[in-house]
py3Dmol code that shows the C-alpha trace and the ligand (Angstrom):
import py3Dmol

protein = """\
ATOM      1  CA  MET A   1       3.232  31.842   0.586  1.00  0.00           C
ATOM      2  CA  LEU A   2       3.379  35.248   2.487  1.00  0.00           C
ATOM      3  CA  GLY A   3       3.542  38.490   0.841  1.00  0.00           C
ATOM      4  CA  LEU A   4       3.850  42.284   1.699  1.00  0.00           C
ATOM      5  CA  ALA A   5       1.734  44.060  -0.566  1.00  0.00           C
ATOM      6  CA  TRP A   6       3.745  47.041  -1.515  1.00  0.00           C
ATOM      7  CA  PRO A   7       2.838  49.669  -2.615  1.00  0.00           C
ATOM      8  CA  PRO A   8      -0.848  49.182  -1.210  1.00  0.00           C
ATOM      9  CA  ALA A   9      -2.362  49.751  -4.537  1.00  0.00           C
ATOM     10  CA  ALA A  10      -0.625  46.935  -6.206  1.00  0.00           C
ATOM     11  CA  PRO A  11      -2.586  43.884  -7.082  1.00  0.00           C
ATOM     12  CA  ALA A  12      -2.379  40.721  -4.998  1.00  0.00           C
ATOM     13  CA  GLN A  13       0.421  38.459  -6.114  1.00  0.00           C
ATOM     14  CA  PRO A  14       0.520  35.939  -7.115  1.00  0.00           C
ATOM     15  CA  PRO A  15      -3.072  35.832  -8.392  1.00  0.00           C
ATOM     16  CA  GLY A  16      -5.566  34.297  -6.090  1.00  0.00           C
ATOM     17  CA  ALA A  17      -3.568  35.642  -2.993  1.00  0.00           C
ATOM     18  CA  GLN A  18      -5.729  37.275  -0.769  1.00  0.00           C
ATOM     19  CA  VAL A  19      -4.974  40.056   1.995  1.00  0.00           C
ATOM     20  CA  PHE A  20      -5.408  38.490   5.548  1.00  0.00           C
ATOM     21  CA  GLY A  21      -4.404  41.596   7.587  1.00  0.00           C
ATOM     22  CA  GLU A  22      -3.245  45.128   7.485  1.00  0.00           C
ATOM     23  CA  ILE A  23      -1.820  47.840   9.436  1.00  0.00           C
ATOM     24  CA  VAL A  24      -3.373  51.241   8.115  1.00  0.00           C
ATOM     25  CA  PHE A  25      -1.242  54.522   8.644  1.00  0.00           C
ATOM     26  CA  GLY A  26      -2.901  57.944   8.489  1.00  0.00           C
ATOM     27  CA  SER A  27      -6.362  56.828   8.857  1.00  0.00           C
ATOM     28  CA  SER A  28      -8.774  56.231  11.773  1.00  0.00           C
ATOM     29  CA  ALA A  29     -10.268  52.949  10.249  1.00  0.00           C
ATOM     30  CA  ALA A  30      -8.918  49.662   8.726  1.00  0.00           C
ATOM     31  CA  ALA A  31     -10.644  48.547   5.475  1.00  0.00           C
ATOM     32  CA  LEU A  32      -9.972  44.764   6.910  1.00  0.00           C
ATOM     33  CA  GLN A  33     -10.688  42.649   9.665  1.00  0.00           C
ATOM     34  CA  PRO A  34      -8.206  42.007  11.344  1.00  0.00           C
ATOM     35  CA  GLY A  35      -6.380  45.601  10.931  1.00  0.00           C
ATOM     36  CA  LEU A  36      -5.147  48.110  12.776  1.00  0.00           C
ATOM     37  CA  ALA A  37      -5.530  51.739  12.168  1.00  0.00           C
ATOM     38  CA  VAL A  38      -2.597  53.967  13.210  1.00  0.00           C
ATOM     39  CA  ALA A  39      -3.818  57.695  12.891  1.00  0.00           C
ATOM     40  CA  CYS A  40      -0.224  59.026  12.566  1.00  0.00           C
ATOM     41  CA  PRO A  41       0.296  60.904   9.594  1.00  0.00           C
ATOM     42  CA  VAL A  42       2.022  59.639   6.724  1.00  0.00           C
ATOM     43  CA  LEU A  43       4.468  62.042   5.196  1.00  0.00           C
ATOM     44  CA  VAL A  44       5.306  60.031   2.248  1.00  0.00           C
ATOM     45  CA  PRO A  45       3.402  59.027   0.116  1.00  0.00           C
ATOM     46  CA  ALA A  46       1.410  61.659   1.625  1.00  0.00           C
ATOM     47  CA  GLN A  47      -1.930  59.551   1.708  1.00  0.00           C
ATOM     48  CA  PRO A  48      -3.093  56.775   3.920  1.00  0.00           C
ATOM     49  CA  TRP A  49      -0.901  53.921   3.577  1.00  0.00           C
ATOM     50  CA  ALA A  50      -0.990  50.281   4.545  1.00  0.00           C
ATOM     51  CA  LEU A  51       1.398  47.277   5.293  1.00  0.00           C
ATOM     52  CA  ARG A  52      -0.873  44.201   4.006  1.00  0.00           C
ATOM     53  CA  TRP A  53      -0.195  40.715   4.515  1.00  0.00           C
ATOM     54  CA  GLN A  54      -1.342  38.301   1.916  1.00  0.00           C
ATOM     55  CA  SER A  55      -1.294  34.716   1.318  1.00  0.00           C
ATOM     56  CA  ALA A  56      -2.368  32.084  -1.186  1.00  0.00           C
ATOM     57  CA  ALA A  57      -3.649  29.686   1.319  1.00  0.00           C
ATOM     58  CA  PRO A  58      -7.039  29.746   2.601  1.00  0.00           C
ATOM     59  CA  VAL A  59      -7.681  32.368   5.199  1.00  0.00           C
ATOM     60  CA  LEU A  60      -9.689  31.526   8.433  1.00  0.00           C
ATOM     61  CA  ARG A  61     -10.772  34.863  10.220  1.00  0.00           C
ATOM     62  CA  GLY A  62     -12.160  35.074  13.756  1.00  0.00           C
ATOM     63  CA  GLU A  63     -12.406  37.049  16.968  1.00  0.00           C
ATOM     64  CA  ALA A  64     -11.994  35.648  20.574  1.00  0.00           C
ATOM     65  CA  GLY A  65     -11.330  37.683  23.740  1.00  0.00           C
ATOM     66  CA  GLY A  66     -10.975  40.927  22.149  1.00  0.00           C
ATOM     67  CA  VAL A  67      -8.466  39.756  19.725  1.00  0.00           C
ATOM     68  CA  SER A  68      -9.282  39.904  15.980  1.00  0.00           C
ATOM     69  CA  PHE A  69      -7.346  37.415  13.941  1.00  0.00           C
ATOM     70  CA  ALA A  70      -6.662  35.606  10.649  1.00  0.00           C
ATOM     71  CA  GLU A  71      -4.971  32.153  10.008  1.00  0.00           C
ATOM     72  CA  SER A  72      -3.501  31.367   6.638  1.00  0.00           C
ATOM     73  CA  GLY A  73      -1.111  28.405   6.583  1.00  0.00           C
ATOM     74  CA  GLU A  74       1.495  28.435   9.324  1.00  0.00           C
ATOM     75  CA  LEU A  75       1.133  32.227   9.950  1.00  0.00           C
ATOM     76  CA  LEU A  76      -1.580  34.030  11.921  1.00  0.00           C
ATOM     77  CA  PHE A  77      -2.101  37.822  12.058  1.00  0.00           C
ATOM     78  CA  ALA A  78      -3.666  39.483  15.194  1.00  0.00           C
ATOM     79  CA  THR A  79      -4.766  42.772  16.375  1.00  0.00           C
ATOM     80  CA  ILE A  80      -6.214  44.080  19.818  1.00  0.00           C
ATOM     81  CA  SER A  81      -6.812  47.491  21.238  1.00  0.00           C
ATOM     82  CA  VAL A  82      -7.355  48.290  24.720  1.00  0.00           C
ATOM     83  CA  ASP A  83      -8.382  51.719  25.896  1.00  0.00           C
ATOM     84  CA  GLU A  84      -6.901  52.464  29.267  1.00  0.00           C
ATOM     85  CA  ARG A  85      -9.658  54.598  30.385  1.00  0.00           C
ATOM     86  CA  ALA A  86     -11.766  51.674  29.997  1.00  0.00           C
ATOM     87  CA  VAL A  87      -9.511  49.645  32.392  1.00  0.00           C
ATOM     88  CA  ALA A  88      -8.477  52.211  34.721  1.00  0.00           C
ATOM     89  CA  ASP A  89     -10.891  51.025  37.510  1.00  0.00           C
ATOM     90  CA  ALA A  90      -9.768  47.319  37.148  1.00  0.00           C
ATOM     91  CA  ALA A  91      -6.260  48.541  37.181  1.00  0.00           C
ATOM     92  CA  ARG A  92      -6.893  50.461  40.610  1.00  0.00           C
ATOM     93  CA  ALA A  93      -8.969  47.570  42.004  1.00  0.00           C
ATOM     94  CA  ALA A  94      -6.261  45.157  41.359  1.00  0.00           C
ATOM     95  CA  ALA A  95      -3.532  47.433  42.544  1.00  0.00           C
ATOM     96  CA  ALA A  96      -1.896  46.517  39.004  1.00  0.00           C
ATOM     97  CA  GLY A  97       0.094  49.739  38.639  1.00  0.00           C
ATOM     98  CA  SER A  98      -1.071  52.288  36.196  1.00  0.00           C
ATOM     99  CA  ALA A  99      -3.596  51.977  33.649  1.00  0.00           C
ATOM    100  CA  LEU A 100      -1.411  51.889  30.714  1.00  0.00           C
ATOM    101  CA  GLU A 101       0.663  49.060  32.443  1.00  0.00           C
ATOM    102  CA  HIS A 102      -2.710  47.269  33.110  1.00  0.00           C
ATOM    103  CA  ALA A 103      -3.945  47.777  29.467  1.00  0.00           C
ATOM    104  CA  ALA A 104      -0.503  46.494  28.044  1.00  0.00           C
ATOM    105  CA  ARG A 105      -0.749  43.314  30.445  1.00  0.00           C
ATOM    106  CA  ARG A 106      -4.245  42.744  29.300  1.00  0.00           C
ATOM    107  CA  ALA A 107      -3.737  43.198  25.623  1.00  0.00           C
ATOM    108  CA  TYR A 108      -0.610  40.575  25.734  1.00  0.00           C
ATOM    109  CA  GLU A 109      -2.415  38.225  27.904  1.00  0.00           C
ATOM    110  CA  ALA A 110      -5.290  38.021  25.462  1.00  0.00           C
ATOM    111  CA  LEU A 111      -3.148  37.862  22.345  1.00  0.00           C
ATOM    112  CA  PHE A 112      -0.959  35.059  24.126  1.00  0.00           C
ATOM    113  CA  ALA A 113      -4.322  32.990  25.024  1.00  0.00           C
ATOM    114  CA  LEU A 114      -5.364  33.286  21.456  1.00  0.00           C
ATOM    115  CA  LEU A 115      -2.242  32.353  19.843  1.00  0.00           C
ATOM    116  CA  ASP A 116      -1.893  29.356  22.042  1.00  0.00           C
ATOM    117  CA  ALA A 117      -5.555  28.314  21.499  1.00  0.00           C
ATOM    118  CA  ARG A 118      -5.002  28.352  17.702  1.00  0.00           C
ATOM    119  CA  GLY A 119      -1.813  26.630  17.854  1.00  0.00           C
ATOM    120  CA  HIS A 120       0.111  29.499  16.135  1.00  0.00           C
ATOM    121  CA  GLY A 121       2.119  30.144  19.340  1.00  0.00           C
ATOM    122  CA  LYS A 122       5.370  31.425  18.028  1.00  0.00           C
ATOM    123  CA  LEU A 123       5.384  35.313  18.041  1.00  0.00           C
ATOM    124  CA  LEU A 124       7.358  36.609  15.157  1.00  0.00           C
ATOM    125  CA  ARG A 125       6.817  40.315  15.000  1.00  0.00           C
ATOM    126  CA  VAL A 126       4.932  42.854  17.165  1.00  0.00           C
ATOM    127  CA  TRP A 127       3.744  46.184  16.353  1.00  0.00           C
ATOM    128  CA  ASN A 128       2.949  48.530  19.636  1.00  0.00           C
ATOM    129  CA  TYR A 129       1.282  51.885  19.175  1.00  0.00           C
ATOM    130  CA  VAL A 130       1.247  53.698  22.532  1.00  0.00           C
ATOM    131  CA  PRO A 131      -0.627  56.906  23.180  1.00  0.00           C
ATOM    132  CA  ARG A 132       1.405  59.594  24.466  1.00  0.00           C
ATOM    133  CA  ILE A 133       4.390  57.320  24.801  1.00  0.00           C
ATOM    134  CA  ASN A 134       7.075  60.118  26.163  1.00  0.00           C
ATOM    135  CA  GLU A 135       4.495  61.408  28.815  1.00  0.00           C
ATOM    136  CA  VAL A 136       5.738  61.206  32.549  1.00  0.00           C
ATOM    137  CA  GLU A 137       2.773  60.126  34.741  1.00  0.00           C
ATOM    138  CA  GLY A 138       3.072  59.229  38.356  1.00  0.00           C
ATOM    139  CA  GLY A 139       6.869  59.694  38.043  1.00  0.00           C
ATOM    140  CA  LEU A 140       7.399  57.144  35.260  1.00  0.00           C
ATOM    141  CA  GLU A 141       7.440  57.594  31.626  1.00  0.00           C
ATOM    142  CA  ARG A 142       4.508  55.736  29.772  1.00  0.00           C
ATOM    143  CA  TYR A 143       6.609  53.802  27.643  1.00  0.00           C
ATOM    144  CA  ARG A 144       8.326  52.567  30.733  1.00  0.00           C
ATOM    145  CA  GLN A 145       4.777  51.903  32.116  1.00  0.00           C
ATOM    146  CA  PHE A 146       4.204  49.756  29.098  1.00  0.00           C
ATOM    147  CA  ASN A 147       7.264  47.659  29.299  1.00  0.00           C
ATOM    148  CA  ILE A 148       6.274  46.593  32.750  1.00  0.00           C
ATOM    149  CA  GLY A 149       2.728  45.228  31.600  1.00  0.00           C
ATOM    150  CA  ARG A 150       4.309  43.750  28.486  1.00  0.00           C
ATOM    151  CA  GLN A 151       7.081  42.092  30.681  1.00  0.00           C
ATOM    152  CA  ASP A 152       4.639  40.820  33.360  1.00  0.00           C
ATOM    153  CA  ALA A 153       2.323  39.136  30.428  1.00  0.00           C
ATOM    154  CA  PHE A 154       5.112  37.214  28.913  1.00  0.00           C
ATOM    155  CA  ALA A 155       6.283  35.774  32.225  1.00  0.00           C
ATOM    156  CA  GLY A 156       2.647  35.275  33.244  1.00  0.00           C
ATOM    157  CA  ALA A 157       2.280  33.252  30.051  1.00  0.00           C
ATOM    158  CA  GLY A 158       5.213  30.975  30.734  1.00  0.00           C
ATOM    159  CA  ARG A 159       7.207  32.619  27.895  1.00  0.00           C
ATOM    160  CA  VAL A 160      10.718  33.722  28.030  1.00  0.00           C
ATOM    161  CA  LEU A 161      11.842  37.121  28.420  1.00  0.00           C
ATOM    162  CA  GLU A 162      15.237  37.039  26.474  1.00  0.00           C
ATOM    163  CA  GLY A 163      16.557  35.199  23.665  1.00  0.00           C
ATOM    164  CA  ALA A 164      13.771  33.769  21.691  1.00  0.00           C
ATOM    165  CA  VAL A 165      11.617  36.814  21.886  1.00  0.00           C
ATOM    166  CA  PRO A 166      10.108  38.519  18.846  1.00  0.00           C
ATOM    167  CA  ALA A 167      11.124  41.318  16.785  1.00  0.00           C
ATOM    168  CA  ALA A 168       8.732  44.447  17.654  1.00  0.00           C
ATOM    169  CA  CYS A 169       8.509  48.320  17.423  1.00  0.00           C
ATOM    170  CA  ALA A 170       6.825  50.602  20.038  1.00  0.00           C
ATOM    171  CA  LEU A 171       5.975  54.110  18.792  1.00  0.00           C
ATOM    172  CA  GLY A 172       3.849  56.882  20.135  1.00  0.00           C
ATOM    173  CA  VAL A 173       0.467  58.106  18.827  1.00  0.00           C
ATOM    174  CA  GLY A 174      -1.695  60.805  20.050  1.00  0.00           C
ATOM    175  CA  ASP A 175      -4.743  60.318  22.331  1.00  0.00           C
ATOM    176  CA  GLY A 176      -6.560  56.873  21.983  1.00  0.00           C
ATOM    177  CA  ALA A 177      -6.135  53.202  22.833  1.00  0.00           C
ATOM    178  CA  LEU A 178      -3.023  51.015  23.125  1.00  0.00           C
ATOM    179  CA  ALA A 179      -3.046  49.123  19.792  1.00  0.00           C
ATOM    180  CA  ILE A 180      -0.937  46.236  18.924  1.00  0.00           C
ATOM    181  CA  ALA A 181      -0.781  43.771  15.912  1.00  0.00           C
ATOM    182  CA  CYS A 182       1.334  40.813  15.482  1.00  0.00           C
ATOM    183  CA  LEU A 183       2.392  38.110  13.247  1.00  0.00           C
ATOM    184  CA  ALA A 184       2.752  34.595  14.828  1.00  0.00           C
ATOM    185  CA  SER A 185       3.735  31.151  13.417  1.00  0.00           C
ATOM    186  CA  ARG A 186       3.414  27.595  14.007  1.00  0.00           C
ATOM    187  CA  ARG A 187       7.080  27.448  13.663  1.00  0.00           C
ATOM    188  CA  THR A 188       9.851  28.883  15.826  1.00  0.00           C
ATOM    189  CA  PRO A 189      11.401  31.950  14.562  1.00  0.00           C
ATOM    190  CA  LEU A 190      15.392  32.520  14.819  1.00  0.00           C
ATOM    191  CA  ALA A 191      15.805  35.621  17.102  1.00  0.00           C
ATOM    192  CA  ILE A 192      18.659  37.732  16.185  1.00  0.00           C
ATOM    193  CA  GLU A 193      20.330  40.358  18.124  1.00  0.00           C
ATOM    194  CA  ASN A 194      22.762  43.322  17.081  1.00  0.00           C
ATOM    195  CA  PRO A 195      26.503  43.006  18.294  1.00  0.00           C
ATOM    196  CA  ARG A 196      26.611  46.892  18.471  1.00  0.00           C
ATOM    197  CA  GLN A 197      24.072  47.034  20.828  1.00  0.00           C
ATOM    198  CA  VAL A 198      23.150  45.787  24.179  1.00  0.00           C
ATOM    199  CA  SER A 199      20.109  43.270  23.791  1.00  0.00           C
ATOM    200  CA  ALA A 200      17.147  45.502  24.707  1.00  0.00           C
ATOM    201  CA  TYR A 201      16.116  42.829  27.291  1.00  0.00           C
ATOM    202  CA  HIS A 202      19.329  43.541  29.072  1.00  0.00           C
ATOM    203  CA  TYR A 203      18.969  47.286  29.088  1.00  0.00           C
ATOM    204  CA  PRO A 204      20.084  48.627  32.483  1.00  0.00           C
ATOM    205  CA  SER A 205      17.404  49.867  34.970  1.00  0.00           C
ATOM    206  CA  ALA A 206      18.269  53.326  34.135  1.00  0.00           C
ATOM    207  CA  TYR A 207      15.874  52.928  31.115  1.00  0.00           C
ATOM    208  CA  GLY A 208      13.095  51.904  33.267  1.00  0.00           C
ATOM    209  CA  PRO A 209      12.246  49.247  36.002  1.00  0.00           C
ATOM    210  CA  ARG A 210      11.604  46.491  33.444  1.00  0.00           C
ATOM    211  CA  SER A 211      13.237  45.977  29.998  1.00  0.00           C
ATOM    212  CA  PRO A 212      11.751  45.873  26.753  1.00  0.00           C
ATOM    213  CA  THR A 213      10.900  42.575  25.635  1.00  0.00           C
ATOM    214  CA  PHE A 214      12.015  42.156  22.064  1.00  0.00           C
ATOM    215  CA  ALA A 215      14.687  41.016  19.571  1.00  0.00           C
ATOM    216  CA  ARG A 216      16.597  42.970  17.275  1.00  0.00           C
ATOM    217  CA  ALA A 217      15.249  40.843  14.462  1.00  0.00           C
ATOM    218  CA  ALA A 218      13.416  37.706  13.755  1.00  0.00           C
ATOM    219  CA  LEU A 219      13.866  35.258  11.161  1.00  0.00           C
ATOM    220  CA  LEU A 220      11.320  32.568   9.855  1.00  0.00           C
ATOM    221  CA  ARG A 221      13.319  29.952   7.814  1.00  0.00           C
ATOM    222  CA  GLY A 222      11.955  27.315   5.599  1.00  0.00           C
ATOM    223  CA  GLU A 223      10.139  29.623   3.333  1.00  0.00           C
ATOM    224  CA  ASP A 224      10.912  29.934  -0.402  1.00  0.00           C
ATOM    225  CA  LYS A 225      12.933  32.876   0.876  1.00  0.00           C
ATOM    226  CA  PRO A 226      13.615  33.404   4.674  1.00  0.00           C
ATOM    227  CA  LEU A 227      11.256  36.207   5.975  1.00  0.00           C
ATOM    228  CA  LEU A 228      13.252  38.730   7.840  1.00  0.00           C
ATOM    229  CA  PHE A 229      11.856  41.161  10.277  1.00  0.00           C
ATOM    230  CA  ILE A 230      14.023  43.898  11.735  1.00  0.00           C
ATOM    231  CA  SER A 231      12.720  45.542  14.802  1.00  0.00           C
ATOM    232  CA  GLY A 232      12.476  49.338  15.030  1.00  0.00           C
ATOM    233  CA  THR A 233      16.041  50.458  15.096  1.00  0.00           C
ATOM    234  CA  ALA A 234      17.386  53.703  16.253  1.00  0.00           C
ATOM    235  CA  SER A 235      20.662  55.629  16.867  1.00  0.00           C
ATOM    236  CA  ILE A 236      21.437  53.451  19.934  1.00  0.00           C
ATOM    237  CA  VAL A 237      25.101  52.071  20.672  1.00  0.00           C
ATOM    238  CA  GLY A 238      25.480  49.883  23.460  1.00  0.00           C
ATOM    239  CA  HIS A 239      22.599  51.022  25.480  1.00  0.00           C
ATOM    240  CA  ARG A 240      23.072  54.941  24.918  1.00  0.00           C
ATOM    241  CA  SER A 241      21.235  57.247  22.600  1.00  0.00           C
ATOM    242  CA  LEU A 242      23.969  58.874  20.302  1.00  0.00           C
ATOM    243  CA  HIS A 243      23.832  62.167  18.249  1.00  0.00           C
ATOM    244  CA  VAL A 244      21.313  63.580  20.364  1.00  0.00           C
ATOM    245  CA  GLY A 245      19.821  66.574  18.336  1.00  0.00           C
ATOM    246  CA  ASP A 246      21.530  65.363  15.186  1.00  0.00           C
ATOM    247  CA  VAL A 247      18.757  63.827  12.932  1.00  0.00           C
ATOM    248  CA  VAL A 248      21.271  63.233  10.321  1.00  0.00           C
ATOM    249  CA  ALA A 249      23.554  61.344  12.112  1.00  0.00           C
ATOM    250  CA  GLN A 250      20.855  59.474  14.033  1.00  0.00           C
ATOM    251  CA  THR A 251      19.598  58.216  10.831  1.00  0.00           C
ATOM    252  CA  HIS A 252      23.253  57.185   9.480  1.00  0.00           C
ATOM    253  CA  GLU A 253      23.975  55.445  13.083  1.00  0.00           C
ATOM    254  CA  THR A 254      20.736  53.800  12.423  1.00  0.00           C
ATOM    255  CA  PHE A 255      21.609  52.317   9.134  1.00  0.00           C
ATOM    256  CA  ASP A 256      24.819  51.248  10.736  1.00  0.00           C
ATOM    257  CA  ASN A 257      22.652  49.092  13.198  1.00  0.00           C
ATOM    258  CA  ILE A 258      20.468  47.959  10.491  1.00  0.00           C
ATOM    259  CA  GLU A 259      23.578  46.784   8.427  1.00  0.00           C
ATOM    260  CA  ALA A 260      24.936  44.976  11.625  1.00  0.00           C
ATOM    261  CA  VAL A 261      21.878  43.134  12.056  1.00  0.00           C
ATOM    262  CA  LEU A 262      21.852  41.921   8.380  1.00  0.00           C
ATOM    263  CA  ALA A 263      25.570  40.757   8.859  1.00  0.00           C
ATOM    264  CA  GLU A 264      24.610  39.038  12.036  1.00  0.00           C
ATOM    265  CA  CYS A 265      21.682  37.439  10.325  1.00  0.00           C
ATOM    266  CA  ALA A 266      23.949  36.203   7.473  1.00  0.00           C
ATOM    267  CA  ARG A 267      26.536  34.883   9.916  1.00  0.00           C
ATOM    268  CA  VAL A 268      23.904  32.807  11.942  1.00  0.00           C
ATOM    269  CA  ALA A 269      21.774  31.851   8.876  1.00  0.00           C
ATOM    270  CA  PRO A 270      23.754  31.887   5.738  1.00  0.00           C
ATOM    271  CA  GLU A 271      20.659  31.268   3.483  1.00  0.00           C
ATOM    272  CA  ALA A 272      19.506  34.726   4.799  1.00  0.00           C
ATOM    273  CA  ARG A 273      22.178  37.059   3.028  1.00  0.00           C
ATOM    274  CA  TYR A 274      20.105  40.107   2.563  1.00  0.00           C
ATOM    275  CA  ARG A 275      21.658  43.417   1.402  1.00  0.00           C
ATOM    276  CA  VAL A 276      20.225  46.885   2.689  1.00  0.00           C
ATOM    277  CA  ASP A 277      18.723  47.720  -0.621  1.00  0.00           C
ATOM    278  CA  GLU A 278      16.463  44.594  -0.425  1.00  0.00           C
ATOM    279  CA  LEU A 279      14.675  46.010   2.607  1.00  0.00           C
ATOM    280  CA  ALA A 280      11.337  47.437   2.718  1.00  0.00           C
ATOM    281  CA  CYS A 281      11.237  49.968   5.300  1.00  0.00           C
ATOM    282  CA  VAL A 282       8.990  52.263   7.455  1.00  0.00           C
ATOM    283  CA  VAL A 283      10.602  55.387   8.848  1.00  0.00           C
ATOM    284  CA  TYR A 284       9.101  56.897  11.691  1.00  0.00           C
ATOM    285  CA  LEU A 285      10.147  60.614  12.292  1.00  0.00           C
ATOM    286  CA  ARG A 286       9.336  62.489  15.321  1.00  0.00           C
ATOM    287  CA  ARG A 287       9.070  65.793  13.556  1.00  0.00           C
ATOM    288  CA  ALA A 288       7.836  66.188  10.094  1.00  0.00           C
ATOM    289  CA  ALA A 289      10.185  68.987   9.490  1.00  0.00           C
ATOM    290  CA  ASP A 290      13.041  66.467   9.275  1.00  0.00           C
ATOM    291  CA  LEU A 291      11.748  64.819   6.335  1.00  0.00           C
ATOM    292  CA  ASP A 292      13.972  65.990   3.854  1.00  0.00           C
ATOM    293  CA  ALA A 293      17.118  65.614   5.650  1.00  0.00           C
ATOM    294  CA  VAL A 294      15.978  62.118   6.792  1.00  0.00           C
ATOM    295  CA  ARG A 295      15.102  61.135   3.267  1.00  0.00           C
ATOM    296  CA  ALA A 296      18.364  62.436   1.827  1.00  0.00           C
ATOM    297  CA  VAL A 297      20.102  59.909   4.195  1.00  0.00           C
ATOM    298  CA  VAL A 298      17.929  57.155   3.411  1.00  0.00           C
ATOM    299  CA  GLU A 299      18.271  57.330  -0.375  1.00  0.00           C
ATOM    300  CA  GLN A 300      21.956  57.509  -0.179  1.00  0.00           C
ATOM    301  CA  ARG A 301      22.011  54.622   2.286  1.00  0.00           C
ATOM    302  CA  LEU A 302      19.443  52.433   0.434  1.00  0.00           C
ATOM    303  CA  GLY A 303      19.841  53.432  -3.126  1.00  0.00           C
ATOM    304  CA  PRO A 304      17.160  54.230  -5.646  1.00  0.00           C
ATOM    305  CA  ARG A 305      15.588  50.856  -5.337  1.00  0.00           C
ATOM    306  CA  ALA A 306      14.452  51.764  -1.848  1.00  0.00           C
ATOM    307  CA  GLN A 307      10.912  50.961  -0.771  1.00  0.00           C
ATOM    308  CA  CYS A 308      10.382  53.245   1.938  1.00  0.00           C
ATOM    309  CA  THR A 309       7.336  54.839   3.651  1.00  0.00           C
ATOM    310  CA  TYR A 310       7.797  57.875   6.051  1.00  0.00           C
ATOM    311  CA  VAL A 311       5.283  58.229   9.095  1.00  0.00           C
ATOM    312  CA  GLU A 312       5.456  60.988  11.709  1.00  0.00           C
ATOM    313  CA  ALA A 313       5.210  59.415  15.082  1.00  0.00           C
ATOM    314  CA  ASP A 314       7.058  59.504  18.546  1.00  0.00           C
ATOM    315  CA  ILE A 315       9.955  57.628  19.373  1.00  0.00           C
ATOM    316  CA  CYS A 316      10.087  55.539  22.521  1.00  0.00           C
ATOM    317  CA  ARG A 317      13.144  57.439  24.009  1.00  0.00           C
ATOM    318  CA  ALA A 318      12.458  61.065  24.150  1.00  0.00           C
ATOM    319  CA  ASP A 319      16.117  62.024  23.018  1.00  0.00           C
ATOM    320  CA  LEU A 320      15.564  59.898  19.764  1.00  0.00           C
ATOM    321  CA  LEU A 321      14.212  61.619  16.507  1.00  0.00           C
ATOM    322  CA  VAL A 322      13.980  58.723  14.142  1.00  0.00           C
ATOM    323  CA  GLU A 323      13.397  55.029  14.140  1.00  0.00           C
ATOM    324  CA  ILE A 324      13.416  52.701  11.121  1.00  0.00           C
ATOM    325  CA  GLU A 325      11.777  49.217  10.817  1.00  0.00           C
ATOM    326  CA  ALA A 326      12.358  46.962   7.810  1.00  0.00           C
ATOM    327  CA  SER A 327      11.635  43.543   6.394  1.00  0.00           C
ATOM    328  CA  ALA A 328      12.998  41.299   3.575  1.00  0.00           C
ATOM    329  CA  GLY A 329      11.925  38.170   1.888  1.00  0.00           C
ATOM    330  CA  HIS A 330       8.387  38.809   0.553  1.00  0.00           C
ATOM    331  CA  PRO A 331       8.003  37.301  -2.728  1.00  0.00           C
ATOM    332  CA  ASN A 332       6.368  40.300  -4.254  1.00  0.00           C
ATOM    333  CA  LEU A 333       9.613  42.312  -3.192  1.00  0.00           C
ATOM    334  CA  GLU A 334      11.647  40.611  -5.759  1.00  0.00           C
ATOM    335  CA  ALA A 335      12.746  42.980  -8.594  1.00  0.00           C
TER     336      ALA A 335
END
"""
ligand_1 = """\
14
3EB
C 15.554 50.932 21.077
O 16.493 50.232 20.385
C 14.373 51.772 20.478
O 9.773 48.396 22.938
O 9.185 47.112 21.558
C 12.670 49.673 19.366
C 11.977 48.405 19.012
C 12.449 50.201 20.603
C 11.076 47.842 19.746
C 9.915 47.861 21.880
C 11.650 49.684 21.342
C 10.967 48.442 20.831
O 15.462 50.450 22.307
C 13.072 51.442 20.825
"""
view = py3Dmol.view(width=600, height=400)
view.addModel(protein, "pdb")
view.setStyle({"model": 0}, {"cartoon": {"style": "trace"}})
view.addModel(ligand_1, "xyz")
view.setStyle({"model": 1}, {"stick": {}})
view.zoomTo()
view.show()
């Protein structure tokens, strides 16, 4: 049994469940190991807030190769941080591209080694927090550098670069280390694409020398309820950013994309027929000043039951102002 603790103060459900991993926003330290701290400001609920994973099955915690992990039943939660300043010399010596590219490659190599060693090899969902994501260094935006290292690590580990890839998000944070968290499973998730969008792994090279390696959503079937993760979703149709400068229109376009992913999910997995008002969302805003405008659209599109947290973070395309990630199927999200 897997649950998303929501809100963070809620007691573990069912009784006896224990939290086996967390991503804390608005804080520089996680309370738990494994746990990732993302220092970005939380706008709503205006205090540190965490995504927490809980399970009624026994939890085994450990640390290997720089990766902190916890296994419970068929799931594994893992985190790793790699400070590019600490690997800059190694990157130069290996002629391995930029320090950030090297850090991304190292982080994913370590995660893959751990997942394979633990027998939880199937990556379901990855959260990527990239320092200064939109800065251009050496002629290449840092998000694009990150994509090179990530894709290299997938290929180097013998993993596919398209199709059965995980759901993900990639957000920009201030200075600090590249920080990554993931959920993986013993079972193979179903990757879902959005018919309104070119698959990210097929983006043209105008968006960078290597495509991002992620699916629009991933579904883990065979649970009491199928567990759905919708990747960070933005105002992109085909492969283009739409409504540049108009945060309200971007938010509506983002929900059109999320609804298209839900429809595609129901088509390929009829038992996973989720409505938009059943989603728990994290809304990432580039500018805190857009909160009220975005919140009005979110509440209009999701209805009053919406479980939504708003975090200030940079979006991986410089022309986008908002990105929304969502999930459904957690037992404790039932009304
Ligand atoms: C996009 O759709 C917006 O690089 O892992 C969304 C989700 C985005 C995941 C990633 C990037 C990533 O292209 C950006």
